[in-house]
GULONU-232443 format. One record per residue (C-alpha): residue number from 1; residue in three letters; x, y, z. Coordinates in Angstrom, 1 decimal, m for minus. Layout:
BEGIN
[NUM,"ala",[X,Y,Z]]
...
END
This chain:
BEGIN
[1,"met",[m97.5,132.2,m30.4]]
[2,"gln",[m99.2,134.5,m32.7]]
[3,"asn",[m100.1,133.8,m36.3]]
[4,"tyr",[m100.7,136.5,m39.0]]
[5,"ser",[m101.9,135.6,m42.4]]
[6,"asp",[m101.3,139.1,m43.9]]
[7,"his",[m98.5,141.6,m43.1]]
[8,"lys",[m101.1,144.4,m43.1]]
[9,"asn",[m102.5,143.0,m39.9]]
[10,"leu",[m99.2,143.0,m37.9]]
[11,"pro",[m99.2,145.1,m34.7]]
[12,"ala",[m96.9,148.1,m34.8]]
[13,"ala",[m94.3,146.4,m32.6]]
[14,"ala",[m93.9,143.6,m35.2]]
[15,"arg",[m93.6,145.7,m38.3]]
[16,"his",[m90.0,146.3,m38.0]]
[17,"gly",[m87.7,143.4,m37.2]]
[18,"ile",[m85.3,140.8,m38.4]]
[19,"met",[m86.6,137.5,m39.8]]
[20,"ala",[m84.6,134.4,m40.8]]
[21,"ile",[m86.5,132.0,m43.0]]
[22,"gly",[m85.0,128.7,m43.8]]
[23,"asn",[m84.8,124.9,m43.4]]
[24,"phe",[m83.0,124.8,m40.0]]
[25,"asp",[m82.7,121.0,m40.0]]
[26,"gly",[m80.3,120.9,m37.1]]
[27,"val",[m78.3,123.9,m36.0]]
[28,"his",[m74.9,123.3,m37.5]]
[29,"arg",[m72.1,126.0,m37.7]]
[30,"gly",[m73.5,127.6,m40.8]]
[31,"his",[m76.9,128.0,m39.2]]
[32,"gln",[m75.4,129.2,m36.0]]
[33,"ala",[m73.5,131.9,m37.9]]
[34,"ile",[m76.7,133.1,m39.7]]
[35,"leu",[m78.7,133.2,m36.5]]
[36,"gln",[m75.8,135.0,m34.7]]
[37,"gln",[m75.8,137.8,m37.3]]
[38,"cys",[m79.5,138.1,m37.0]]
[39,"arg",[m79.3,138.4,m33.2]]
[40,"glu",[m76.6,141.0,m33.5]]
[41,"his",[m78.6,143.1,m36.0]]
[42,"ala",[m81.8,142.8,m33.9]]
[43,"ala",[m79.9,143.9,m30.8]]
[44,"arg",[m78.2,146.8,m32.6]]
[45,"trp",[m81.5,148.0,m34.1]]
[46,"arg",[m83.6,147.1,m31.0]]
[47,"val",[m86.1,145.2,m33.0]]
[48,"pro",[m87.6,141.7,m32.6]]
[49,"leu",[m86.0,138.6,m34.1]]
[50,"thr",[m88.1,135.9,m35.7]]
[51,"val",[m86.8,132.5,m37.0]]
[52,"val",[m89.1,130.5,m39.3]]
END
């Protein structure tokens, strides 16, 4: 795992991507739908996906 305290310090490979930020307190159908959409976008655009 890598931690970055400032977006200016991100490596080039991590500057473009999809990020889902939320309180994923158990992955129910609503959360699954959000994460699936994020996965699809990340795959389509060939960028990393991060879930926080």
